[in-house]
N, C-alpha and C positions, 0 to 999 in steps of 0.2 A: 461648879458642874450645870450645866444648860436646861432650865425648868421650862422654855418655851414649848409651847404645845407644835408639835413637827408632823402632823398627821392628823385628817380627819377623815370621819368616814360617816354617807349620809346614807340610810336604810331608805328606800323607797325614792320613786320618780314622781311623775306628776306634780302640779303645780307646786307646790309645798316643798317637794326634794328639789325642784332646779330654781325655787326663787333661792331657799339657802344655799343652793350650790355658787349659785351668780353673785350671791352677795356677798358671800365671806371668800371667793376666788376676785372681788373687785377690792374688797378691803386689805385683803393678807399677801395682794401681789407683788413682788419681789421680795417675800418672807422665807420663800425657800418652802413654804408648808404646803404639803401634799394633800389633795382634796379628791376623794373618791367616790361617786354616787354607785350604788346597787340596785339594780332595779330587776325585775323579770317583765318582757311582753306576755305572759300568760297572767297577770295581776292587773286587770284593769282599774283605772282610775276613777273615783266617782264624780266627779266634774260635773257638779252642781254649781260651785262657787262663780258664777260669771257675769255676777253684780261687785263695783266696789265702792270705795267711798274716798273722798278728796287725797287722804297720803297715798294713794299709786302711783299718783302724781311724784311726791317726792319719791318715791321707791324707782321709778323710771330715771328722775334727774339723780339719784346715788348712782345707776349703775350708768349714766351717761348715754342712755338709748334715747335714740331721737322718738318722740311719741307720736310722730306721724308716719314712721316708718313700722313701728309696733303695731300701732292701730291697724294697718294695712294687712301686716303680717298674721293678724290676730283676728281678722275680719269687726273689728273693734267698730264701735257708736259711742258717742258720750251722753254721760248723765249730770241731768242738772238738780236732781233729787227724787223723792221717791212718794209717788201720788197713792194714797189707799183708799181705797172704793168700800163701802159697804158696811163700814168696820161700827159704827155706832148704830146704822140701825141702813137696811136694804135703801141705795140712793142717794144715798149722802156719800161724801166725799173728802177729803183732808188730804194737806200735803205737808211733807217735811224735807224743803228744799235746803240746797246748799246756799254760802254767801252771804250778802248784805242785808240785813232785816230792817227799814227804817232805820231813821237818824237816828242817831241819839241825843238826847235831848237835856239839857240841861246836865251833862253826865252820868245820866239814866241810862241804863239801854233800854231799848224801844218798847221790849215785851211790857216796862212796867207803866209806861203811858198808855200802851193799850189800853190795860182795866181802867185807865181814869176816863178813857173816850168812851167807853163800855158803858161804863157806870152812870157819865154825862148823857148817855141815850143815842150815841154814834153806834152804826153798826161796820166798825173795820174788817175789813177783808184781807185777809194772808197775801193772796195773789197780787193786789194793789200798790204791796211794800215791799215782795221780793220779786226782783228782777227773773231768777230763776225760776219761780213758783210760772207766771206771767208766763215766760219764755216757752213751759214746759207745756202751757195750756194750751199756746198758738203754736207747739209741732215747730219751732226756730231754736237754732243757738247762735250763742257768742259768746266772747272772752271778755275777759277782766281788761277794762283799759288801764294803760300805763301811765298815763297823761294824768288818772285820777288818784295816784296816790294808794290804792285800796279803800279807797273812802268813796260813799253815793252807791246808785243802783248800780252803774256801770264799773266803776273801782274795785267792789268787794266780790266781784263773780266768782267761784269757785266752780270745778267738776269732779265728776270721777270719771269710769271707764265701764262700756259691757264690753265683754271677749269672750270667745270659747275659749273653755280654760286648757283643752287638751291643744290646741294652739299654741296657747301661751307656754306648756311645758317643753313645747317643741320648739319654740324660740328660744327661748331662757335655755335648753339644753345647747344648740347650737352655739347660744354667744359664752355660756361658762366652757366649752370644751374645747373652744378656740383661746379661752386665758387658763388652759391648760386641767381644767377640771378631768379626769380619768371616769368613765363611766362600765362601768362593770354590769354586763347580763348575765345574772344568775342569781337563781333562789334562795332565800336564806330561811335554812334549818332554823335557828335560834342563836342562842349567845353563849359564847365561852366565859366563864367567869372565875376572878381572880380570889386567891383567897379573904380579900379584904373587901369581896361584894362587886367590885369595881368591872363593868366589862374590857377584858382584856382583847376580846377577837371576835367576829360574824364568823359561824357557821355557815358554809356554803354547802349548797344540797349537791353532792356527788362528790365528795372530800376537797377539803382547803379550805384556811382561812384567812380573815382580811382584818389583819390587829391595825387596832389606830390607838391615837391619844384618846382622842373627842369623839363622842358619835352624836351624832343627830337623827333622830328617831321619826320619820317621816311615814311610817308603815299603817297607817292608817288607824279603822277602829280597833285594831286589833293589839294596839300598840307592842310590837314583837320586845324590842328593848322594855321600854320605860314600864309596861306591866306584866308581861309573859317573863321577862328577865329576872326585872327588879323589883318584883310585886309591889308598886307603889302604893296602888288602890286607887277608886274611883268615887268620886263626892254625885250622888244623884240627885237632880235638880227633876224630875220626873213629878213631883207632885207639885210643881210650879209651870212646869214646861211639860205637860202631859204629851205634845206630839213627837211622835215618835215613827213612825212611816211618812216616806214622802214617794210621788212618781211623777215622773219627769218626761216630756217628750218634745220633739219637733214640729213644729208648723210652719209653714212658707214666710218670707220675710214680708216686712210691712215696707209699703212704698215709700210712705216718707217715716221713717222709723222714731217714734217716740224717743225725745231725749230725755226720758226718767226708766222708772223700773215700776212697774205694777205692781201693787200687792191688795188681791182683791180678797175680800173673808166668803168663807163659804159654812157652810152649817156645822162641819166638823173641823175647820182648820182655817186655810188661807191659801190663794192661788198668787203664784208669780209668774209675768210675763217681764223677757229681755228682750227688749230688741236685738237684734246685731245684722251687720251688711248682709249676708247669705240665710238666714233662716231665723226663724226665732224660738229662742227658747222657754218654754212654760213646767211648771212643777204645782202639784198639789200637795202643799203639806199637812198632814192630818192625824187625829187619836186614833188607833186601831180599836179605843173601846169604842168608839162613836159611829163607825164605819167600817165597812169591809173593804180589801183592795179592791174588789170588784169594781164596788161601788166608787171609790176613791175614783178607779181612772175612766168610769163611764162619766162622772160629773165633769173631770178635767176636759177629755175628746168633746162636752156638750159647750162646753165655757171656750175652750182655747180654739176650738174648729179641727178640721183634720189633722190626724197626726202623721206624721212623716215618714216617722221610725218607730221602730220596735219601743214600747213604752218599758222605762227600767224604774224597779221598786226600789227604794233604798229603807235599810230601817238603821233607828239609831236611840240613843238615851242620851237625854239634855245632863248636858253636866262637864266637869273638868276632872282630871287628874289630881289627886293630891299634892302631886309634887310635878312641876314642869321638869324639872330639875334634879335628879337624883345621880348622884355620885358622877361618873364622866357622862353621862345621857340628857340629854336633851331634847324635848317633846316638842313638837309643831304641827299642825294641821289636826287632822282628826284625831291622831295619836295623842293629841294635848288634851283634848274635851270637843263639845259640840253644844253650839246655840243653833236654835231656826235660825236660818239665815234672814230673817225678817227685816235687818236692818243692815242687808251687806257686812258682816263683820267679820266672814270665814277669813277671807285672805288677808284681812286686816289682819288678823290676829296671826297670821304667818308674819307677815313686816314688823308688826307687833314684839314679838318674843324675838325675833332675828335683831332688831336695836335694841331692846333692852339684854341680850346676848354680848353684842357688841360694848354695851355699857358697863356687862361685867365679865369680860371675857378673860378665862381662867389661864391658869401655867400647870404643869403638872400637879402640882398640890392639889389642885381644886380645891382652895379654903372654906369649910361649911360656912363661915360668915357672910360669903360673896355671892353662894347659892342660895341662900338663907333668902337677903336681897333680893335675887330677881324672883325668885318665887313668891315674895312677896309682892312685888311691884304686879306681876302676871296674876297674882289671886285677884289683887283690888282692881284691877281693870276688869278681868269676868265677872266679876258679882256685880261692878256697877254696871256692864252690858248685860248681864242677866235682870238685873230689875228694870232697867231698860226696857229690854222686850217685854219683861212681863206687863209694863205699865200700858201696853198697847190694847190689854184686854181690860183695861180699867178705866170709868165703866163702860156698859155697852149695854144699848136697848134691843140686843138681838135676844129670843126668847128660844135659841134651842137649846139643849142640853148641856152641850160642850159649851156653850158661851156663858152660861148661868153658873158651869163650873169653875171656869177660868175667871169668873168676874169675882169669885170668895176666896180663892187661895192666893196669897201676896206672901212673899217674905215681910220679917219684920222690917227692914231697912228701908224696902219699898214704902209700907206703910207709914213709918217716921215723914218721908219726903213729903207722901202725899197730905198727911196731917197737916204739915206746915205750908205746904203751897196752898189748901183749902182754905184755911183760914188766914193768910197774910199775903198774899199771891206769890212770897219769896221761893226760889229754887235752891235748894242749898248745893253747891260746885266744890269739887275738892279739883286740886291741880293736878292733873296728869291723868284725868277720865276722860275717856275717849268723849264722851256724849258733853256739850257744853250745856248751860242752864236755858242756852236757843231752844236746843235741841229737845230738851224736855219741854220747853213752853209750846214746842209746835204740836207736840203728842197730846200733851194736856188740852189744850187748847181743841184740839181735833176730836178727842174722845170726850169734849163736851163738859170736862170741869172748869167750875166757873167757883174763884177764890172769893172769899165772905169780905174781904178788904185787898187792900193795895199799898205799895208803898208811898208810904204819905209825902215822902219828900220831892213826889213828882208834882202835888198841890201846890208848890211854892213855884212851878213853870206858871206862866199866862197861858190860858186855854184859849183864848181868842188868838194869839201870835200862833201857837203849837199848831191850832187846825190852819190857819194860813199855811205857815212852813209846810205843811204836808198834801197841799194842794199840790207845791212844784215837786214835793218827791213822787207823788202819783205820775205827774204828768211825765217825768223822766222814765219813770219805768214803764208808759203806757210807748214813750220815743223808743226805748232801746227795743220794744217788741217790733215796731213797728220798723224798727230800720235795721232789722237783724233779718238775716237769710234760715230760709229752711234748713231744717237739720240735714237733710237730703243732701239739699247745695252743699252742705259745708263739707262734710263728708266726701264729695265727688270731688271739691277742689283738693280736699287733702290726701286721697287718691293718685289726682293728678299730679301732683308733689312728689309724692313717694315712688312711683312707678317711671321711672323715665324712660322718654321716648326708647322703641326698639332702633 
C-alpha cells in the first residue's frame, strides 16, 4: 500500500504560508503531491518581519530565484548587520555585523586574541576588523570577492536582505501558483478531527471541507490547527521577554538607505528602523506594563519622523508552542511561537522549520520518533535564540524601570553561559545553533561584559608579530570601504539589470 504523502494543505497565506508553499512545490515537483493554500482576503497579515539574516540567500538559491529580480519585486535593500544604538547607555552604540571578523591567529578565532590585545593596553574596535560594520558606517555596499576563497575581509563578506513582507508574499504566491500550488480563497472555521485525533480536513466557512494528509498551520497567533484543534499548549516566556506590544508605521525613504537594520533602545523597549527602496519601516517594541499605547506611538513618531501610514498596533506573548509538530500538523511562523524581532529571527524560523521538515518528511504513518526528533531540534534552536535575545539586556547602565527589571531576569541556561564567559572569555557553542560564538561575542562586547581571563593558548602567539599583521588587516578593511559604491548606487545598478528596457 502506498504510504507516501499525497496531499498537503497550508492554512494561511502571508510570508510564512507562501514560503511553505514555495519550498514544498520546489522539493516535491514531479511527485504528484497536491499542495493547496487556503487564505482569506479579510484576514490581514502582520507584516512586521521585513529584516532577515544571511540564510535568506540560501532560501532563494533553493528556489532558484534570481536575487536581483526578487529584490526589485519586493523593494528590497541589502543588510550587512544590525547596529544597536543606546543599549548600554544613551549615546553609545555597537555592531552585530555579518561576515568575517579579524584573522584566525595560530588556529584561534580572532575574538580570543581580542581579549589579549585589550589586556595588553590596546583599544581594538569592531569596525576596524569587520568590513561589514565598516561598510555600514560608511553607507556603502560590497559583496564577497570570489577570488579570496572565503577568507580575508572581502572574501568573508555575507549579507542578508530587507524587504516588504507583503510584496514577498505576493511574489512567492505567483511563483508557487506557476508551479502547481492551488490557492483557495476561503475562510476556515476549524478542523474536522479523526477518531485518533489527527486532522482529517479543514472546515470551510459556508460549507465544504478540504481534506489532506499533511497540514501546515500558518494561521498566525491563533494557531487554528496546532492550538485550537489539537490543544498543543504554549510555553510562556514573558518572565524573560516582557515586551508584549508593538506599534509600526511607515516613513519616507532614505536617499541613501543604510545597509543595516537599526535597533535603538527606548525607555520601555526598543525601536527598529528598516530601510527599503520605496519607504522606511519603523516600529517600537515595548512592554505594556511600562508604557501605554498612546505614549508608545508618540515616542515612535517623535523618533522616526512623520508617519506616512496609519500606525498598526500588535499584541503578542513571547514563547513557543510546546510542540511545533503534533500528529499531522506542523506549525510555522507566528502559529509556532514568537520572539521579539531583535535579531530578525521571525522569517528565519519559518525557513528553519521548513528545512527541518524536509529532513524529517513523513509518510502517512507519521512516526512518533520522527516527530519527536523534529520537535527536539527546533525547540533547542528556539531556546538558544531566546537566550541570545535576552543577552541583549545583560547588563545595561540604563536606569529606567523596564531596563532594571530586564537585567535581573535571565534563564538558567543563559546564566551558565555568562558565568563561563565572565570567568574565561569562552563561549560555548553547540552545533546547529543559529547564533555562533562570534555573534555572542559581538553582543557581550557591545554590552560591556569583560572577561576576567581569556584563552591561554593565545599567549603562545608573538604579540609584536600579531600587531604588525593586524595593521595589514585594518588596511584591507579601509581599502574595501574606499573602493565600495554607495548602497543606493548598488541598488540602482541591480534595478537596471533586473528591469529590462521597454
